[in-house]
C-alpha positions in Angstrom: -216.7 61.1 -149.7 -217.1 62.0 -146.1 -215.9 65.1 -144.3 -215.1 65.8 -140.7 -214.7 69.2 -138.9 -212.4 69.6 -136.0 -211.9 72.6 -133.6 -209.4 73.5 -130.9 -209.5 75.9 -127.9 -207.0 77.9 -125.9 -207.0 79.4 -122.5 -207.6 82.9 -124.0 -210.3 82.5 -126.6 -211.8 79.8 -128.9 -210.2 79.5 -132.3 -212.2 79.4 -135.6 -213.0 75.9 -136.8 -210.5 74.4 -139.1 -211.4 73.8 -142.8 -213.1 70.5 -143.5 -210.8 67.6 -144.1 -211.6 64.9 -146.7 -211.2 61.2 -145.8 -211.0 58.4 -148.2 -211.5 54.7 -147.7 -211.8 53.0 -144.3 -208.5 54.0 -142.9 -207.4 56.9 -140.6 -205.7 58.8 -143.4 -206.8 62.4 -144.1 -205.5 65.3 -146.1 -207.0 68.7 -146.7 -207.8 69.6 -150.3 -204.8 71.8 -150.4 -202.5 69.1 -149.0 -203.9 66.6 -151.5 -203.0 68.9 -154.4 -199.5 69.5 -153.0 -199.1 65.7 -152.6 -200.1 65.2 -156.3 -197.8 68.0 -157.5 -194.8 66.4 -155.7 -195.6 63.1 -157.3 -196.0 64.7 -160.7 -192.5 66.3 -160.3 -191.0 62.9 -159.5 -192.6 61.4 -162.6 -191.5 64.2 -164.9 -187.9 64.0 -163.6 -187.7 60.3 -164.3 -189.2 60.6 -167.8 -186.7 63.3 -168.7 -183.9 61.1 -167.6 -184.9 58.0 -169.6 -182.2 56.9 -172.1 -179.7 54.4 -173.2 -179.3 52.7 -169.8 -183.1 51.9 -169.8 -183.0 50.6 -173.3 -179.9 48.4 -172.6 -181.6 47.0 -169.5 -184.8 45.8 -171.2 -182.9 44.4 -174.2 -180.6 42.6 -171.8 -183.7 41.1 -170.1 -185.1 40.0 -173.4 -181.7 38.4 -174.3 -181.6 36.6 -171.0 -185.2 35.4 -171.4 -184.5 33.9 -174.8 -181.3 32.3 -173.5 -183.2 30.6 -170.7 -185.9 29.4 -173.1 -183.3 28.1 -175.5 -181.5 26.3 -172.7 -184.7 24.8 -171.4 -185.8 23.5 -174.8 -182.4 22.0 -175.5 -182.2 20.3 -172.1 -185.4 18.4 -172.7 -183.4 16.2 -175.1 -181.5 15.0 -172.1 -183.9 13.1 -169.7 -181.5 13.3 -166.7 -181.5 17.1 -167.1 -185.3 17.3 -167.0 -185.4 19.4 -163.7 -182.9 21.8 -165.1 -184.9 22.1 -168.3 -188.1 22.8 -166.4 -186.3 25.4 -164.2 -184.8 27.2 -167.2 -188.1 27.3 -169.0 -190.0 28.5 -165.9 -187.5 31.4 -165.5 -188.0 32.2 -169.2 -191.8 32.3 -168.8 -191.7 34.3 -165.6 -189.4 37.0 -167.2 -191.6 37.1 -170.3 -194.8 37.5 -168.2 -193.5 39.9 -165.6 -190.5 42.0 -166.5 -191.1 42.0 -170.3 -194.7 41.4 -171.2 -196.5 43.2 -168.4 -194.2 46.2 -168.5 -193.9 46.5 -172.2 -197.7 46.4 -172.7 -197.9 49.2 -170.2 -196.1 51.4 -172.8 -193.1 51.7 -170.5 -190.7 51.4 -173.5 -192.7 52.9 -176.4 -190.4 55.9 -176.3 -187.6 53.7 -177.7 -189.3 53.3 -181.1 -188.5 49.6 -181.1 -191.3 47.5 -182.7 -190.4 44.5 -180.7 -190.9 46.5 -177.5 -194.0 48.5 -178.5 -197.1 48.1 -176.4 -199.4 48.0 -179.4 -197.5 45.2 -181.1 -196.2 43.0 -178.3 -197.7 39.6 -177.7 -196.7 37.6 -174.6 -196.3 33.9 -173.9 -199.7 33.3 -172.2 -203.2 32.3 -173.3 -204.7 35.7 -172.7 -204.6 38.0 -175.8 -202.6 41.1 -175.2 -205.3 43.4 -176.5 -207.9 42.1 -174.1 -205.5 42.2 -171.2 -204.5 45.8 -171.9 -208.2 46.9 -171.7 -209.1 45.1 -168.5 -205.8 45.8 -166.8 -204.3 49.0 -168.1 -207.6 50.8 -168.4 -210.1 49.3 -166.0 -207.8 48.2 -163.2 -205.4 51.1 -163.2 -208.1 53.8 -163.7 -210.5 52.4 -161.0 -208.0 50.7 -158.7 -209.8 49.1 -155.7 -213.1 50.9 -156.3 -215.8 48.3 -155.5 -218.2 47.9 -158.3 -215.7 49.1 -160.9 -212.3 47.3 -160.4 -213.0 43.7 -161.3 -209.5 42.7 -160.2 -210.9 42.7 -156.6 -211.2 39.0 -156.3 -211.2 38.5 -160.1 -215.0 37.9 -159.9 -214.3 34.7 -158.1 -213.1 35.5 -154.6 -214.4 37.7 -151.7 -211.4 39.8 -150.8 -213.0 42.8 -149.1 -215.4 43.2 -146.1 -217.7 45.4 -148.2 -218.3 42.6 -150.7 -221.7 41.1 -149.6 -221.2 37.6 -148.3 -222.9 34.7 -150.0 -222.8 30.9 -149.2 -220.8 30.6 -152.4 -217.8 32.2 -150.7 -217.4 29.3 -148.3 -215.3 27.9 -151.1 -213.0 31.0 -151.0 -209.8 29.0 -150.2 -210.5 26.4 -152.8 -211.3 29.0 -155.5 -208.0 30.8 -154.6 -206.1 27.5 -155.0 -207.8 26.9 -158.3 -207.1 30.4 -159.6 -203.5 30.2 -158.5 -203.0 26.8 -160.3 -204.7 28.0 -163.6 -203.9 31.7 -163.3 -203.3 32.3 -167.0 -206.7 30.8 -167.8 -208.3 32.9 -165.1 -206.8 36.0 -166.7 -208.1 34.8 -170.1 -211.6 34.3 -168.8 -211.6 37.5 -166.8 -213.1 39.7 -169.5 -216.0 37.3 -170.0 -217.4 38.6 -166.6 -218.9 35.2 -165.7 -220.1 36.5 -162.4 -222.1 39.2 -164.1 -223.5 36.7 -166.6 -224.6 34.5 -163.7 -226.2 37.6 -162.0 -228.1 38.4 -165.2 -226.3 41.7 -165.7 -224.6 40.4 -168.9 -225.3 37.7 -171.5 -222.9 35.4 -173.4 -223.8 37.3 -176.6 -222.2 40.4 -175.1 -218.9 38.6 -175.0 -219.1 37.2 -178.5 -216.6 39.8 -179.9 -213.9 38.4 -177.5 -214.3 34.7 -178.4 -212.3 34.8 -181.7 -209.3 36.4 -180.1 -209.4 34.0 -177.2 -209.7 30.9 -179.4 -206.9 32.1 -181.7 -204.5 32.7 -178.7 -205.4 29.4 -176.9 -204.9 27.6 -180.2 -201.4 29.0 -180.7 -200.3 28.5 -177.1 -201.7 24.9 -177.0 -200.0 24.1 -180.3 -196.7 25.5 -179.2 -196.5 24.1 -175.6 -198.3 20.8 -175.9 -197.8 19.6 -179.4 -195.0 21.1 -181.5 -192.2 21.4 -179.0 -193.0 18.0 -177.4 -193.1 16.5 -180.9 -189.7 17.9 -181.7 -188.2 15.7 -179.0 -189.5 12.5 -180.6 -189.8 9.6 -178.1 -189.4 12.1 -175.3 -192.7 13.7 -176.1 -194.4 12.8 -172.8 -191.5 14.2 -170.7 -191.4 17.4 -172.7 -195.1 17.9 -172.5 -195.0 17.4 -168.8 -192.1 19.8 -168.5 -193.9 22.5 -170.5 -197.0 22.0 -168.3 -194.9 22.2 -165.1 -193.2 25.4 -166.3 -196.6 27.0 -167.0 -197.7 25.9 -163.5 -194.7 27.4 -161.8 -195.2 30.7 -163.7 -198.9 30.7 -162.7 -198.2 30.2 -159.0 -195.4 32.8 -159.0 -197.5 35.4 -160.8 -200.6 34.8 -158.7 -198.6 35.3 -155.4 -196.8 38.4 -156.5 -200.0 40.1 -157.8 -202.0 39.2 -154.7 -199.3 40.3 -152.3 -199.3 43.7 -154.1 -203.0 44.2 -154.0 -204.7 42.3 -151.1 -202.5 42.2 -147.9 -203.6 43.6 -144.6 -203.8 47.4 -144.6 -204.7 47.8 -148.3 -207.7 50.0 -148.7 -210.8 49.7 -150.9 -213.1 52.6 -152.0 -216.7 53.2 -152.9 -217.9 54.8 -156.1 -219.3 57.7 -154.1 -216.0 58.4 -152.5 -214.3 58.9 -155.8 -216.9 60.8 -157.8 -215.1 64.1 -157.8 -211.6 62.8 -157.6 -208.7 65.1 -158.5 -205.3 64.2 -159.8 -204.0 64.3 -156.2 -206.9 62.1 -155.1 -206.1 59.6 -157.8 -202.5 59.4 -156.5 -203.8 59.1 -153.0 -206.0 56.2 -153.9 -203.3 54.4 -155.8 -201.0 54.7 -152.7 -203.6 53.4 -150.3 -204.7 50.6 -152.6 -201.3 49.0 -153.1 -198.5 47.3 -151.1 -194.8 46.5 -151.7 -192.7 43.3 -151.1 -189.2 43.7 -149.8 -186.4 41.5 -151.2 -183.1 41.4 -153.1 -182.4 42.7 -156.6 -182.8 39.2 -158.3 -186.2 38.8 -156.5 -187.3 42.2 -157.8 -186.3 41.3 -161.3 -188.2 38.1 -161.2 -191.3 40.0 -160.1 -190.9 42.4 -163.0 -190.3 45.0 -160.2 -194.0 44.6 -159.4 -192.7 44.0 -155.8 -192.8 47.8 -155.9 -196.5 47.8 -156.5 -197.1 51.2 -154.9 -194.7 52.9 -157.3 -196.2 50.9 -160.2 -199.7 52.1 -159.4 -198.5 55.7 -159.1 -196.5 55.6 -162.3 -197.6 52.6 -164.5 -196.0 54.0 -167.7 -192.5 54.5 -166.2 -190.0 51.7 -166.8 -190.3 49.4 -163.8 -186.5 49.2 -163.3 -186.8 52.8 -162.0 -189.1 51.9 -159.2 -186.4 50.8 -156.7 -184.6 54.2 -157.1 -187.7 56.3 -156.5 -189.2 54.1 -153.7 -187.2 55.9 -150.9 -188.6 59.2 -152.2 -192.2 57.9 -152.1 -191.7 56.5 -148.6 -190.3 59.8 -147.5 -193.3 61.6 -149.1 -195.6 59.3 -147.2 -193.9 60.1 -143.9 -194.2 63.9 -144.7 -197.9 63.6 -145.1 -198.4 61.0 -142.4 -199.5 58.3 -144.8 -198.9 54.6 -144.4 -196.3 53.0 -146.8 -197.4 49.4 -146.8 -194.4 47.2 -147.3 -193.0 43.9 -145.9 -191.3 40.6 -146.8 -193.0 38.1 -149.0 -193.9 35.7 -146.1 -195.6 38.5 -144.2 -197.6 39.8 -147.1 -198.5 36.3 -148.3 -199.6 35.3 -144.8 -201.9 38.3 -144.5 -203.4 37.6 -148.0 -204.1 33.9 -147.0 -205.7 35.1 -143.7 -208.0 37.4 -145.7 -209.0 34.7 -148.1 -210.0 32.5 -145.1 -211.6 35.3 -143.1 -213.9 36.5 -145.9 -214.9 32.9 -146.7 -217.2 32.9 -143.7 -220.2 35.2 -142.9 -219.3 38.2 -140.8 -220.3 37.8 -137.2 -222.5 40.4 -135.5 -220.8 42.3 -132.7 -221.7 41.9 -129.1 -223.4 45.3 -129.3 -225.6 44.1 -132.1 -226.5 41.0 -130.2 -227.3 43.0 -127.1 -229.4 45.4 -128.9 -231.8 42.7 -130.2 -234.6 41.8 -127.9 -234.5 38.0 -127.1 -236.9 35.8 -129.0 -238.7 34.9 -125.7 -239.8 38.6 -125.4 -242.4 38.1 -128.1 -243.1 34.3 -127.7 -244.1 34.4 -124.0 -246.8 36.4 -122.4 -248.0 38.0 -125.6 -251.2 39.4 -124.0 -249.2 41.0 -121.2 -246.7 42.3 -123.6 -249.4 44.0 -125.7 -250.5 45.9 -122.6 -247.0 47.0 -121.6 -245.3 50.2 -122.4 -242.9 48.2 -124.7 -245.7 47.0 -127.0 -244.8 49.6 -129.6 -241.2 48.3 -129.7 -242.3 44.7 -130.4 -242.4 45.0 -134.2 -238.9 46.5 -134.3 -237.6 43.8 -131.9 -239.3 41.1 -134.0 -237.7 42.4 -137.2 -234.3 42.7 -135.7 -234.5 39.2 -134.2 -235.7 37.8 -137.6 -232.8 39.5 -139.3 -230.4 38.1 -136.8 -231.8 34.6 -137.2 -231.3 34.9 -140.9 -227.7 35.7 -140.4 -227.3 32.5 -138.3 -228.4 29.9 -140.8 -228.0 26.3 -139.7 -224.9 24.5 -140.9 -226.9 22.2 -143.0 -228.7 25.1 -144.8 -225.3 26.9 -145.4 -223.8 23.7 -146.7 -226.7 23.1 -149.0 -226.6 26.6 -150.4 -222.9 26.5 -150.8 -223.0 23.3 -152.7 -225.8 24.6 -155.0 -224.0 27.8 -155.8 -220.7 26.1 -156.2 -222.2 23.5 -158.6 -223.9 26.3 -160.6 -220.8 28.4 -160.8 -218.7 25.4 -161.7 -221.0 24.3 -164.4 -221.0 27.8 -166.0 -217.2 28.1 -165.8 -216.6 24.6 -167.1 -219.0 25.2 -169.9 -217.2 28.4 -170.9 -213.7 26.9 -170.6 -214.7 23.7 -172.3 -216.2 25.5 -175.3 -213.1 27.6 -175.8 -210.6 24.8 -175.2 -212.5 22.3 -177.3 -212.7 24.8 -180.2 -209.0 25.5 -179.9 -208.0 21.8 -179.7 -210.2 21.1 -182.7 -208.5 23.9 -184.7 -205.1 22.5 -183.6 -206.0 19.0 -184.7 -207.3 20.4 -188.0 -204.0 22.3 -188.5 -201.9 19.3 -187.7 -204.1 17.1 -189.9 -203.9 19.4 -192.8 -200.1 19.5 -192.4 -199.9 15.7 -192.3 -202.1 15.5 -195.4 -199.8 17.9 -197.3 -196.8 15.9 -196.3 -198.4 12.7 -197.6 -199.4 14.4 -200.8 -195.9 15.7 -201.3 -194.5 12.2 -200.7 -196.9 10.6 -203.1 -196.2 13.2 -205.8 -192.4 12.7 -205.3 -192.9 8.9 -205.6 -195.0 9.3 -208.8 -192.4 11.6 -210.3 -189.6 9.2 -209.5 -191.5 6.3 -211.1 -192.3 8.4 -214.3 -188.6 9.3 -214.6 -187.6 5.6 -214.2 -190.1 4.6 -216.9 -188.8 7.3 -219.3 -185.3 6.1 -218.8 
């Protein structure tokens, strides 16, 4: 963490220097240690006031959302029996999956409703309608992400191990595919969340082996198997000859949920103005400092009440990062207080409409796909190549001879930064193929195992049905013979 010291003067006599002011991140924000603790104390007071006020209204709200989610799912499943109503069926099922993922699953697994004592809304028992096991998600999200929010090297949600989303992430040719990777992650977001804990990027870098993730495989396979069986076999089979339409509808609903979730999450974490932090900056972080980092590392999305409900109120990402265990329905009511507090301490409250936040996220994805360009000052400070390729003897005798090795090194470094397009393309293709092969191998292994288990289960069920039918036939024949 860096510190700066400022001083002021008057016409009468110089004043004593002010106390050092701590700065965090890359932004212009600064608070003294005393202000930081006051800031934290005010946020603690807001949190305690809301917790003390929790009651029947909050319980009724979440139970009402669960009831609505089940109604949408039931309507969607029923409408698949009417082919002309297929779009309506997909729409209803998509809303059901979005509510389950955002307003119910995410928030319940944060422990926001544990105080109710309802087993169906308990963070330790809840399982959501997605391929990622809840226990694995709670570790990577609730603990890792919310504890180390936007700390490079600790928070793996920065780019999800796939994308370059921060200027301090070293550029590699692999990142030329940033826009394509983002599109793929958005399309298959639930699968990206599933594979997040495998830390494929660390395995490729040699920091971790596949054996280190073995304890995760069983849970992954079990959840993939159950989700695949439900969405792509059992429910389609229940519609008989409409099996293909129902299967396509379920897949479309999952796709819509993936796209929606990806965009809401990325707009809350990666739009312009959101800060990142180094490990060194946060080594001696206090409670007030933690609040400060959560504020700077998040952004909100403006919209109407229905929009906020469909986001799980994660459109108030700032409030969520400050108070992840408070029921999300309370975020809209405390947001004005948080914004006023930011104004009091001269801190930026990052908020904007969806199109603005989404546009800035897209711009960052594209910007960080290409290598950073050296500034004009950097270019001007490097001695031209002709300095050491022409008149070498004369240069050795000049007063600048001692500067030549430095100039050569700087020029070589600059040349390395400016690889030819062909070299960049070659490296990008190589890294992309390697990364793709590793990812495909991992996904294929898990999916194949799950599909095999599904096939085994269905085959066993069919065998039992046939055996029951044969037993009934034999019993019928024996009864007929006795008669």
